[in-house]
C-alpha positions as CSV (number, residue, x, y, z in Angstrom):
1,X,88.0,-9.1,-56.8
2,X,88.2,-10.4,-53.2
3,X,84.9,-10.3,-51.2
4,X,84.8,-7.8,-48.4
5,X,83.1,-9.0,-45.2
6,X,81.4,-5.7,-45.0
7,X,80.0,-6.3,-48.5
8,X,78.4,-9.5,-47.2
9,X,76.8,-7.6,-44.3
10,X,75.4,-5.1,-46.9
11,X,74.0,-8.0,-48.9
12,X,72.2,-9.4,-45.9
13,X,70.8,-6.0,-44.9
14,X,67.2,-7.0,-46.0
15,X,67.2,-9.6,-43.1
16,X,69.4,-7.9,-40.5
17,X,66.5,-7.8,-38.0
18,X,65.9,-11.5,-38.5
19,X,69.6,-12.3,-38.1
20,X,69.7,-10.4,-34.8
21,X,66.7,-12.4,-33.6
22,X,68.4,-15.6,-34.8
23,X,71.5,-14.8,-32.7
24,X,69.3,-14.1,-29.7
25,X,67.6,-17.5,-30.1
26,X,70.9,-19.3,-30.3
27,X,72.2,-17.5,-27.2
28,X,69.1,-18.6,-25.3
29,X,69.3,-22.2,-26.5
30,X,73.0,-22.5,-25.7
31,X,72.8,-20.9,-22.3
32,X,73.7,-23.8,-19.9
33,X,74.4,-24.3,-16.2
34,X,77.6,-26.3,-17.0
35,X,80.7,-24.1,-16.8
36,X,82.6,-26.4,-19.2
37,X,79.8,-26.1,-21.8
38,X,79.6,-22.3,-21.4
39,X,83.3,-22.1,-22.0
40,X,83.0,-24.0,-25.2
41,X,80.0,-22.1,-26.4
42,X,81.9,-18.8,-25.8
43,X,84.9,-20.3,-27.7
44,X,82.9,-21.3,-30.8
45,X,81.1,-18.0,-30.9
46,X,84.4,-16.6,-32.2
47,X,84.3,-18.7,-35.4
48,X,80.7,-18.6,-36.3
49,X,81.7,-16.7,-39.4
50,X,79.4,-15.5,-42.1
51,X,76.3,-17.4,-40.8
52,X,75.3,-17.6,-44.5
53,X,73.1,-20.7,-44.1
54,X,71.0,-19.0,-41.5
55,X,70.7,-15.9,-43.7
56,X,69.5,-18.1,-46.6
57,X,66.5,-19.2,-44.5
58,X,65.5,-15.6,-43.9
59,X,66.3,-14.3,-47.4
60,X,64.4,-17.2,-49.1
61,X,61.5,-16.6,-46.8
62,X,61.4,-12.9,-47.5
63,X,62.0,-13.2,-51.3
64,X,59.2,-15.8,-51.7
65,X,56.8,-13.7,-49.5
66,X,56.8,-16.6,-47.0
67,X,58.3,-15.1,-43.9
68,X,56.8,-16.1,-40.5
69,X,57.5,-15.3,-36.9
70,X,59.3,-18.7,-36.7
71,X,61.8,-18.1,-39.4
72,X,64.4,-16.7,-37.0
73,X,64.1,-19.9,-35.0
74,X,64.5,-22.0,-38.1
75,X,67.6,-20.0,-39.0
76,X,68.9,-20.7,-35.5
77,X,68.3,-24.4,-35.9
78,X,70.2,-24.4,-39.2
79,X,73.1,-22.4,-37.8
80,X,73.4,-24.7,-34.7
81,X,73.5,-27.8,-37.0
82,X,76.1,-26.0,-39.1
83,X,78.2,-25.3,-36.0
84,X,77.9,-29.0,-35.0
85,X,79.2,-30.0,-38.4
86,X,82.2,-27.6,-38.2
87,X,83.2,-29.0,-34.8
88,X,82.9,-32.6,-36.1
89,X,84.7,-31.8,-39.4
90,X,87.6,-30.3,-37.5
91,X,88.0,-33.6,-35.7
92,X,87.8,-35.6,-38.9
93,X,90.3,-33.3,-40.7
94,X,92.7,-33.0,-37.7
95,X,92.3,-29.2,-38.2
96,X,94.0,-26.9,-35.7
97,X,92.6,-23.4,-36.6
98,X,89.3,-22.0,-37.6
99,X,88.5,-18.3,-38.0
100,X,92.0,-17.7,-36.6
101,X,91.3,-19.3,-33.3
102,X,92.0,-22.8,-32.1
103,X,89.5,-25.5,-33.1
104,X,87.6,-27.2,-30.2
105,X,89.6,-30.4,-30.8
106,X,92.8,-28.4,-30.6
107,X,91.8,-26.3,-27.5
108,X,90.5,-29.4,-25.7
109,X,90.7,-32.8,-27.4
110,X,88.8,-35.0,-30.0
111,X,86.6,-36.7,-27.4
112,X,85.4,-33.4,-26.0
113,X,84.9,-32.0,-29.5
114,X,82.7,-34.9,-30.6
115,X,80.6,-34.6,-27.4
116,X,80.2,-30.8,-27.9
117,X,79.2,-31.3,-31.5
118,X,76.6,-33.8,-30.3
119,X,75.4,-31.3,-27.8
120,X,74.9,-28.7,-30.5
121,X,72.9,-31.2,-32.6
122,X,70.7,-32.0,-29.6
123,X,70.0,-28.3,-28.9
124,X,69.1,-27.7,-32.5
125,X,66.7,-30.6,-32.8
126,X,65.1,-29.8,-29.4
127,X,64.3,-26.3,-30.7
128,X,62.9,-27.7,-33.9
129,X,60.4,-29.8,-32.0
130,X,59.1,-26.6,-30.3
131,X,58.0,-25.1,-33.7
132,X,54.4,-25.2,-34.8
133,X,55.1,-27.4,-37.8
134,X,57.1,-30.6,-38.0
135,X,58.4,-29.7,-41.5
136,X,61.6,-28.1,-40.0
137,X,62.4,-31.3,-38.0
138,X,61.7,-33.6,-41.0
139,X,63.7,-31.6,-43.5
140,X,66.7,-31.1,-41.2
141,X,66.7,-34.7,-40.0
142,X,66.9,-35.9,-43.6
143,X,69.6,-33.3,-44.3
144,X,71.6,-34.5,-41.3
145,X,71.3,-38.1,-42.5
146,X,72.6,-37.1,-45.9
147,X,75.5,-35.0,-44.4
148,X,76.6,-38.1,-42.4
149,X,76.4,-40.3,-45.5
150,X,78.4,-37.8,-47.5
151,X,81.2,-37.8,-44.8
152,X,81.1,-41.6,-44.7
153,X,81.4,-41.9,-48.4
154,X,84.2,-39.4,-48.5
155,X,86.1,-41.3,-45.9
156,X,85.6,-44.5,-47.9
157,X,86.9,-42.8,-51.0
158,X,90.3,-41.6,-49.6
159,X,93.2,-41.9,-52.2
160,X,90.7,-42.7,-55.0
161,X,92.4,-41.0,-57.9
162,X,90.1,-42.8,-60.4
163,X,87.0,-41.1,-58.9
164,X,84.7,-39.6,-61.5
165,X,83.7,-36.0,-61.3
166,X,80.1,-37.1,-60.9
167,X,81.0,-39.1,-57.7
168,X,83.1,-36.2,-56.4
169,X,80.1,-33.8,-56.8
170,X,77.7,-36.3,-55.2
171,X,79.9,-36.5,-52.1
172,X,80.5,-32.8,-52.0
173,X,76.8,-32.2,-52.5
174,X,75.8,-34.5,-49.8
175,X,78.2,-33.3,-47.1
176,X,77.9,-29.5,-47.9
177,X,75.2,-28.6,-50.3
178,X,72.5,-30.5,-48.4
179,X,72.3,-28.0,-45.6
180,X,72.2,-25.0,-48.1
181,X,69.4,-26.8,-49.9
182,X,67.4,-27.4,-46.7
183,X,67.9,-23.8,-45.5
184,X,66.5,-22.4,-48.8
185,X,63.6,-24.9,-49.0
186,X,62.5,-24.2,-45.4
187,X,62.7,-20.4,-46.0
188,X,60.4,-20.6,-49.0
189,X,58.1,-23.4,-47.8
190,X,57.7,-23.4,-44.0
191,X,55.3,-24.2,-42.4
192,X,54.1,-26.5,-45.2
193,X,52.9,-24.7,-48.3
194,X,54.6,-23.5,-51.5
195,X,55.9,-26.9,-52.4
196,X,56.9,-25.9,-56.0
197,X,58.6,-22.8,-54.7
198,X,60.3,-24.9,-52.0
199,X,61.6,-27.4,-54.6
200,X,62.9,-24.6,-56.7
201,X,64.7,-22.9,-53.8
202,X,66.0,-26.3,-52.6
203,X,67.7,-26.6,-56.0
204,X,69.0,-23.1,-55.8
205,X,70.5,-23.8,-52.4
206,X,72.0,-27.1,-53.6
207,X,73.8,-25.6,-56.5
208,X,75.0,-22.7,-54.3
209,X,76.3,-25.1,-51.7
210,X,78.0,-27.3,-54.2
211,X,79.8,-24.3,-55.7
212,X,80.7,-23.2,-52.2
213,X,82.4,-26.6,-51.5
214,X,84.2,-26.6,-54.9
215,X,85.6,-23.2,-54.1
216,X,86.5,-24.4,-50.6
217,X,88.4,-27.3,-52.1
218,X,90.3,-24.9,-54.3
219,X,91.2,-22.7,-51.4
220,X,92.5,-25.7,-49.5
221,X,95.1,-26.1,-52.2
222,X,95.9,-22.4,-52.9
223,X,95.3,-20.2,-49.8
224,X,97.6,-19.7,-46.9
225,X,96.3,-20.3,-43.4
226,X,96.5,-16.6,-42.8
227,X,94.3,-15.9,-45.9
228,X,91.8,-18.6,-45.1
229,X,91.7,-18.1,-41.4
230,X,91.7,-21.8,-40.8
231,X,93.8,-24.9,-41.4
232,X,94.6,-25.5,-45.0
233,X,96.1,-28.5,-46.8
234,X,94.0,-30.8,-44.8
235,X,92.4,-32.5,-47.8
236,X,95.7,-33.8,-49.1
237,X,96.9,-34.8,-45.7
238,X,93.7,-36.8,-45.2
239,X,93.8,-38.4,-48.6
240,X,90.9,-36.5,-50.0
241,X,91.2,-36.2,-53.8
242,X,89.3,-33.1,-54.8
243,X,88.1,-31.8,-58.1
244,X,91.2,-29.7,-59.0
245,X,93.5,-32.7,-58.4
246,X,91.3,-35.2,-60.1
247,X,91.3,-33.0,-63.2
248,X,95.1,-32.7,-63.3
249,X,95.6,-36.4,-62.4
250,X,93.3,-37.7,-65.1
251,X,95.2,-35.7,-67.8
252,X,98.7,-36.6,-66.5
253,X,101.0,-39.4,-67.8
254,X,101.8,-42.3,-65.6
255,X,105.1,-40.9,-64.3
256,X,103.4,-37.7,-63.2
257,X,100.5,-39.7,-61.7
258,X,102.9,-41.6,-59.6
259,X,104.4,-38.4,-58.3
260,X,101.0,-37.0,-57.5
261,X,100.1,-40.2,-55.6
262,X,103.4,-39.9,-53.7
263,X,102.4,-36.4,-52.4
264,X,99.4,-38.1,-50.7
265,X,101.0,-41.3,-49.5
266,X,104.8,-40.9,-48.8
267,X,105.5,-40.9,-45.1
268,X,107.3,-38.0,-43.5
269,X,106.3,-35.2,-46.0
270,X,105.9,-32.0,-44.0
271,X,104.1,-29.9,-46.6
272,X,102.2,-32.2,-49.0
273,X,100.4,-29.4,-50.8
274,X,103.7,-27.6,-51.6
275,X,105.1,-30.9,-52.9
276,X,101.9,-31.3,-55.0
277,X,102.5,-27.9,-56.5
278,X,106.0,-28.8,-57.3
279,X,105.2,-32.1,-59.2
280,X,102.2,-30.8,-61.2
281,X,100.5,-27.7,-62.6
282,X,97.6,-27.4,-60.2
283,X,96.5,-24.0,-61.5
284,X,94.8,-25.6,-64.5
285,X,92.8,-27.9,-62.3
286,X,91.9,-25.0,-60.0
287,X,90.8,-23.0,-63.1
288,X,88.6,-25.9,-64.2
289,X,87.0,-26.3,-60.8
290,X,86.3,-22.6,-60.5
291,X,84.7,-22.7,-63.9
292,X,82.5,-25.5,-62.8
293,X,81.5,-23.5,-59.6
294,X,80.7,-20.6,-61.8
295,X,78.5,-22.8,-64.0
296,X,76.6,-24.0,-60.9
297,X,76.1,-20.5,-59.7
298,X,74.7,-19.3,-63.0
299,X,72.2,-22.1,-62.9
300,X,71.3,-21.2,-59.3
301,X,70.8,-17.6,-60.1
302,X,68.6,-18.4,-63.1
303,X,66.2,-20.2,-60.7
304,X,65.6,-16.9,-58.9
305,X,63.6,-15.7,-61.9
306,X,60.5,-17.3,-60.4
307,X,60.7,-14.9,-57.4
308,X,59.2,-11.4,-57.4
309,X,61.8,-8.6,-57.8
310,X,62.9,-7.1,-54.5
311,X,65.8,-6.5,-52.1
312,X,65.9,-10.1,-50.8
313,X,65.9,-11.6,-54.3
314,X,68.7,-9.2,-55.2
315,X,70.6,-10.2,-52.2
316,X,70.3,-13.9,-53.1
317,X,71.6,-13.1,-56.6
318,X,74.6,-11.2,-55.1
319,X,75.4,-14.0,-52.6
320,X,76.2,-16.2,-55.6
321,X,78.9,-13.7,-56.7
322,X,80.2,-13.5,-53.2
323,X,80.7,-17.3,-53.1
324,X,82.6,-17.3,-56.3
325,X,84.9,-14.5,-55.3
326,X,85.6,-15.5,-51.7
327,X,89.2,-16.3,-50.5
328,X,88.3,-17.7,-47.1
């Protein structure tokens, strides 16, 4: 069953007031005298998407009975950092479309996109320093460091068809799951207590985020741009060997392995993903990757047993199902 965007909004109903305040905080933080910046802020507002990471801050806080007046601001910081990573990722991937609108690097250019991403990071961390506890700044500074390391390691691992599943998951976890983990930890722990609960929710967020990235890598191979609402096939074009391809490659004979490598490296190929589908049976690799994502999500949901029953805990459990079923 495909996830319905309205379904996600229903799942987030327990924190809808906090989400509204979060959006108001972001609007205030990104209001700027520069006409060029205002133009870009208005543009990216059209591909903010599900705002799931921000919602996880609020749901984790509410589910662990740890909500504070500052949680909406923490959610805003997390969402601005996420927006910054999207802008920078589109530059790295050479992407053209996100949420069915032109990426910043496509609408303007790479130089402007990098600077705008930096601007979003700056606004996020400036807001974090205004909070009453330094915990938000510390956790998100460390998360940002790990995200950068994950992206660097991924770039260093292009065309590595011998990569182990463990290394793939480490890279995917660093670049994607890290922010999920930080969002859930801050929700449950801010401004400084509930260390054990914070650790448990950090692990919940990490497993949720890693599953999200695995599903994303599957969609990059199987979804159309219209379905995904963003550029697809960018992993193969950029030499990123993801879990579905690794699984197929490591079980192929040498002749098929050579054809798979050619899909990544031969010059002049217009549709590398289509060629990849022609030379190997990717569906088996996608099935394996989705099963791994499901395993991670089951583990994540089991961690929620430590939380008291309630609407927000139920929403966190349902978010896991949404991640597995999504097609964009």
